[in-house]
C-alpha positions in Angstrom: -61.1 55.1 3.7 -58.3 56.4 1.6 -57.0 58.5 4.5 -57.0 55.4 6.7 -55.2 53.3 4.0 -52.6 56.1 3.7 -52.1 56.2 7.4 -51.8 52.4 7.6 -49.2 52.4 4.8 -47.3 55.2 6.6 -47.2 53.2 9.8 -46.1 50.1 8.0 -43.4 52.1 6.2 -42.3 53.6 9.5 -42.0 50.1 11.0 -39.8 48.8 8.2 -37.6 51.9 8.4 -37.1 51.4 12.2 -34.5 49.3 13.9 -37.1 46.7 15.0 -36.9 44.9 11.7 -33.1 44.2 12.0 -32.9 43.4 15.7 -32.5 39.7 16.7 -33.2 38.0 20.0 -29.5 38.2 20.8 -29.8 42.0 20.6 -32.7 42.0 23.0 -30.8 39.8 25.5 -27.8 42.1 25.3 -30.1 45.1 25.9 -31.3 43.3 29.0 -27.7 42.7 30.1 -26.9 46.4 29.6 -29.8 47.3 31.9 -28.4 45.1 34.6 -24.9 46.6 34.2 -26.5 50.1 34.3 -28.2 49.2 37.5 -25.0 47.9 39.1 -23.2 51.1 38.0 -25.8 53.5 39.2 -27.6 51.9 42.1 -24.7 49.7 43.5 -21.9 52.0 42.3 -19.7 49.1 41.1 -16.9 50.9 39.2 -19.4 53.4 37.7 -16.8 55.5 35.9 -16.2 52.7 33.5 -19.1 50.3 34.0 -21.7 53.0 33.1 -20.2 54.0 29.7 -19.5 50.3 28.9 -23.1 49.4 29.6 -24.4 52.4 27.6 -22.2 51.5 24.7 -23.5 48.0 24.8 -27.1 49.3 24.9 -26.5 51.7 22.0 -24.9 49.2 19.6 -27.6 46.6 20.1 -30.3 49.2 19.5 -28.5 50.7 16.5 -25.7 48.4 15.1 -24.8 50.8 12.4 -23.1 53.1 15.0 -20.1 50.7 14.9 -20.3 50.1 11.1 -17.0 50.3 9.3 -16.6 52.6 6.2 -17.6 50.9 2.9 -18.1 51.6 -0.8 -21.4 51.8 -2.6 -21.4 51.0 -6.3 -23.8 53.5 -7.9 -24.7 53.2 -11.6 -22.9 56.0 -13.5 -26.1 57.3 -15.1 -27.8 57.6 -11.8 -24.7 59.3 -10.3 -24.5 61.9 -13.0 -28.1 62.9 -12.4 -27.0 64.7 -9.2 -23.3 65.5 -10.0 -21.6 67.6 -12.5 -18.4 65.5 -12.6 -17.1 62.1 -11.4 -15.3 62.4 -8.1 -14.5 58.7 -7.5 -13.2 55.7 -9.3 -15.4 54.1 -12.0 -15.8 50.3 -12.2 -17.1 48.4 -15.2 -19.2 45.3 -14.3 -21.1 43.2 -16.8 -20.8 45.9 -19.4 -22.3 48.6 -17.1 -20.3 51.4 -15.4 -20.5 52.1 -11.7 -19.1 54.8 -9.5 -17.4 53.6 -6.3 -18.9 56.1 -3.8 -17.4 55.8 -0.3 -19.7 55.8 2.7 -18.8 56.9 6.2 -18.6 54.6 9.2 -20.5 54.9 12.4 -19.5 57.4 15.1 -18.2 54.7 17.5 -16.2 53.0 14.8 -13.9 56.0 14.6 -13.7 56.4 18.4 -12.9 52.7 18.6 -9.7 53.2 16.7 -8.1 54.5 19.9 -8.7 51.0 21.4 -7.8 49.1 18.3 -4.5 51.0 17.9 -3.6 50.7 21.6 -3.9 54.4 22.4 -6.5 54.7 25.2 -5.1 52.2 27.7 -1.6 53.8 28.0 -3.3 57.2 28.4 -5.4 55.7 31.2 -2.2 54.5 32.8 -0.8 58.1 32.5 -3.7 59.3 34.7 -3.4 56.4 37.1 0.3 57.3 37.5 -0.6 60.9 38.4 -2.9 59.6 41.2 -0.7 56.8 42.6 1.6 57.1 45.6 4.4 54.5 45.3 5.6 55.5 48.8 4.3 52.4 50.6 6.0 50.2 47.9 9.3 52.1 48.2 9.1 51.9 52.0 8.5 48.1 51.9 10.2 46.7 48.8 9.1 43.2 49.8 5.7 44.2 48.6 7.0 43.5 45.1 7.0 39.8 45.9 3.3 39.9 46.8 2.4 41.9 43.7 4.3 39.4 41.6 2.7 36.4 43.3 -0.8 37.7 42.5 0.0 37.5 38.8 0.5 33.8 39.0 -3.3 33.4 38.3 -2.7 35.0 34.9 -0.3 32.3 33.7 -2.1 29.4 35.3 -5.3 30.5 33.5 -3.4 30.9 30.3 -2.3 27.3 30.5 -5.8 26.2 31.4 -7.4 28.1 28.5 -5.1 26.5 26.0 -6.0 23.1 27.5 -9.7 23.9 27.0 -9.2 24.6 23.3 -8.6 28.4 23.1 -5.7 29.5 20.8 -2.6 30.7 22.6 -3.4 34.3 21.7 -6.9 34.0 23.0 -5.6 32.2 26.1 -3.2 35.1 26.8 -6.0 37.7 26.5 -8.2 35.6 28.8 -5.5 35.1 31.4 -4.8 38.8 31.8 -8.2 39.2 33.4 -6.6 37.7 36.5 -4.6 40.9 37.0 -7.9 42.8 37.7 -6.6 45.6 35.6 -9.2 46.8 33.0 -6.9 49.0 30.8 -4.2 46.2 30.7 -6.8 43.6 29.8 -8.1 45.8 27.0 -4.6 46.6 25.8 -3.5 43.0 25.6 -6.8 41.8 24.1 -6.7 44.5 21.4 -3.3 43.2 20.4 -3.9 39.4 20.7 -7.6 38.7 20.3 -9.6 41.8 19.3 -12.7 39.6 18.5 -12.9 38.8 22.2 -12.6 42.4 23.4 -16.3 42.9 24.5 -16.4 39.7 26.5 -13.0 40.2 28.2 -13.6 43.9 29.0 -17.0 43.2 30.6 -15.5 40.3 32.6 -12.5 42.3 33.7 -14.4 45.3 34.9 -17.2 43.1 36.5 -14.6 41.3 38.6 -12.9 44.6 39.5 -16.2 45.9 40.6 -16.9 42.7 42.6 -13.6 42.7 44.6 -15.4 43.4 47.9 -17.6 40.4 47.3 -15.2 37.9 45.7 -12.1 38.4 47.9 -13.2 38.2 51.5 -14.4 34.5 51.4 -11.0 33.5 49.9 -9.1 35.7 52.5 -10.9 34.1 55.4 -10.6 30.6 54.0 -6.8 30.8 53.6 -5.9 32.6 56.8 -6.4 32.1 60.5 -7.9 34.6 62.9 -4.5 35.0 64.5 -2.9 35.9 61.1 -5.7 38.3 60.2 -5.2 40.1 63.6 -1.5 40.9 63.1 -0.8 44.6 63.6 2.1 45.6 61.3 4.8 48.2 62.2 4.4 51.7 60.8 6.2 52.2 57.4 9.2 54.4 57.3 9.0 57.9 55.8 10.0 58.0 52.1 12.0 61.0 50.8 11.1 63.1 47.8 14.3 62.1 46.1 13.3 58.4 46.4 9.9 59.1 44.9 11.4 61.0 42.0 14.0 58.3 41.2 11.6 55.4 41.5 9.6 56.0 38.3 12.8 56.7 36.3 14.5 53.5 37.5 11.4 51.3 37.0 10.9 52.5 33.4 14.6 52.1 32.5 14.7 48.5 33.9 11.4 47.4 32.5 11.9 48.9 29.1 15.3 47.3 28.7 14.3 43.8 30.0 10.7 43.8 28.5 10.2 46.3 25.7 6.6 45.1 25.1 5.6 46.5 28.5 7.1 49.9 27.8 3.9 51.7 26.6 2.0 50.8 29.7 4.9 51.1 32.2 6.3 54.2 30.5 3.0 56.1 30.7 2.3 55.0 34.3 5.7 56.2 35.4 5.5 59.4 33.4 2.3 60.2 35.2 3.9 59.4 38.5 6.9 61.6 37.7 4.4 64.5 36.9 3.1 64.0 40.4 6.2 63.6 42.4 8.4 66.1 40.6 6.2 69.0 41.7 7.2 71.2 38.8 4.4 70.4 36.3 1.3 70.9 38.3 -0.8 71.9 35.3 0.2 68.7 33.4 -0.4 66.6 36.5 -3.9 68.0 37.0 -4.8 67.7 33.3 -3.6 64.1 33.0 -5.5 62.9 36.1 -8.7 65.0 35.4 -9.6 66.3 32.0 -7.6 63.8 29.9 -8.4 60.9 32.1 -12.1 61.7 32.0 -12.2 62.1 28.2 -10.3 58.8 27.5 -12.5 57.0 30.1 -15.6 58.0 28.2 -14.2 57.0 24.8 -12.8 53.8 26.1 -15.8 52.7 28.0 -18.4 53.4 25.3 -16.4 51.9 22.5 -15.5 48.8 24.4 -19.1 48.3 25.3 -20.1 48.8 21.7 -18.1 45.7 20.7 -20.5 43.5 22.8 -23.1 42.9 20.1 -25.5 40.0 20.5 -23.9 37.8 17.9 -20.4 38.3 19.3 -21.2 38.1 23.0 -23.8 35.3 23.4 -21.7 32.3 22.6 -20.4 29.3 24.6 -16.9 30.8 24.2 -18.1 33.9 26.1 -19.3 31.8 29.0 -16.0 30.0 29.0 -14.2 33.4 29.1 -16.2 34.6 32.1 -15.6 31.4 34.0 -11.9 31.4 33.2 -11.6 35.1 34.1 -13.2 34.4 37.5 -10.8 31.5 38.0 -7.8 33.7 37.1 -8.9 36.4 39.6 -9.5 33.9 42.4 -6.2 32.1 41.8 -4.4 35.4 41.8 -5.9 36.5 45.1 -5.1 33.1 46.6 -1.5 33.2 45.4 -1.0 36.6 46.9 -2.5 35.4 50.2 -0.3 32.2 50.3 2.8 34.3 49.7 1.6 36.6 52.5 1.4 33.6 54.8 4.9 32.6 53.8 6.2 36.1 54.7 4.2 35.8 57.9 6.2 32.7 58.8 9.6 34.0 57.6 9.3 37.2 59.6 8.1 35.6 62.8 4.5 36.9 62.5 5.3 40.5 61.6 3.5 40.5 58.2 -0.3 40.2 58.0 -1.1 37.8 55.2 -4.2 39.8 54.2 -2.1 42.4 52.4 -1.2 39.7 49.9 -4.7 39.7 48.5 -4.1 43.3 47.5 -1.5 42.1 45.0 -4.1 42.2 42.3 -4.0 45.6 40.7 -7.6 46.8 41.5 -6.3 50.1 43.0 -7.3 51.1 45.7 -10.3 48.8 46.2 -8.2 45.6 46.9 -6.2 47.5 49.5 -9.4 48.7 51.2 -10.8 45.2 51.3 -7.6 44.0 53.0 -7.9 46.8 55.5 -11.6 46.1 56.1 -11.2 42.3 56.7 -8.3 43.0 59.0 -10.4 45.4 61.1 -13.2 42.9 61.4 -10.8 40.8 63.4 -9.0 43.6 65.2 -10.7 47.1 65.1 -7.5 48.8 66.0 -5.6 47.2 63.0 -5.0 49.6 60.1 -3.6 47.8 57.1 -4.5 50.2 54.3 -1.0 51.7 53.8 0.7 48.3 54.1 -1.7 46.9 51.6 -1.1 49.8 49.2 2.4 48.5 48.6 1.3 45.1 47.1 -1.6 46.9 45.4 0.6 49.3 43.4 3.1 46.6 42.9 0.2 44.6 41.3 -0.3 47.5 38.8 3.3 47.2 37.7 3.1 43.4 37.9 0.1 43.2 35.6 1.8 45.5 33.1 4.9 43.3 33.2 2.8 40.2 32.7 1.1 41.8 29.8 4.5 42.6 28.3 5.6 38.9 28.7 2.4 37.7 27.0 2.8 40.1 24.1 6.5 39.2 23.7 5.7 35.5 23.5 2.4 35.6 21.6 2.3 39.0 19.8 
């Protein structure tokens, strides 16, 4: 009997030492959501490079919240402290006539990795890698693409106004609106500066809509364009010289940094990466930035952003509002790009296919591929990919500029 009693006490003690005691129903709901996101990342392959680490970070923090715990201080009675120490290494506090030693405790692993998000380090480094992988040739060959990239950012500012009207603070509204750019690193960068308490909700929304581009955009594209417009075959783009490709990132960073300094961290790193690629003289740096560095930062960024989505922070009516507003921003941005594409179709006498306007959101290169796919559904011999890449990469620049505008006004 004594053996059974001892075993029962051990099991009870094990239960109270486990995480089951501290987990709430919100944690279990978030664990379920993380399983859904893992399914989408692995089975459906929706933006798996970021959705998978985000989902796993969400799972981890809701199973073991202490992994995101901040450093703190334990007040240990002086007499108890001296039982295991020869000298006092920390400050001593007197409270109610008794002396305590202020012993610091370490934070959780992900708390320290999260500082790269909090301090705005990871998103610009992601942009460095993106710059190394981006060909701005289609944009240089067709500068009118800048108009479509800019038009697709209108959704950001319309949603910003709508979010303020619905009761969000201006800073929160700015962070929510940037979801419309369909640019995860930019959304994280802006949110970390303006509304860090919304980071988990906005990051999940931004990357979810990026992953769902092939599902969300086609119905909007078909609703706003005619079969004749979708069937337009555009002329082949002119060749772009190496000199043009080298000068482009230098000119862009100079102009943007002078006119909008707040956008310099994102634009600057994007253009530095592109200069690595186009200069042809730093192949090792180019490969490192787009491979090893990009992969490491992606892991840290994804896991720590997911770890901000705890049950108590995520499961609120405010989160539902953010998800709805983010979807609105993305849909409005897509629609504005298409409408400006239709305007260019009219102004050029039918030489521009309006479908490329939907690629003005900066989900590179997925949005351009969707434009190409929808165009080929109407005309199998129509190849819009390179034409759509112009607005697509313009959207990357446009979302970073929009971020700079919001930070300048609200930061």
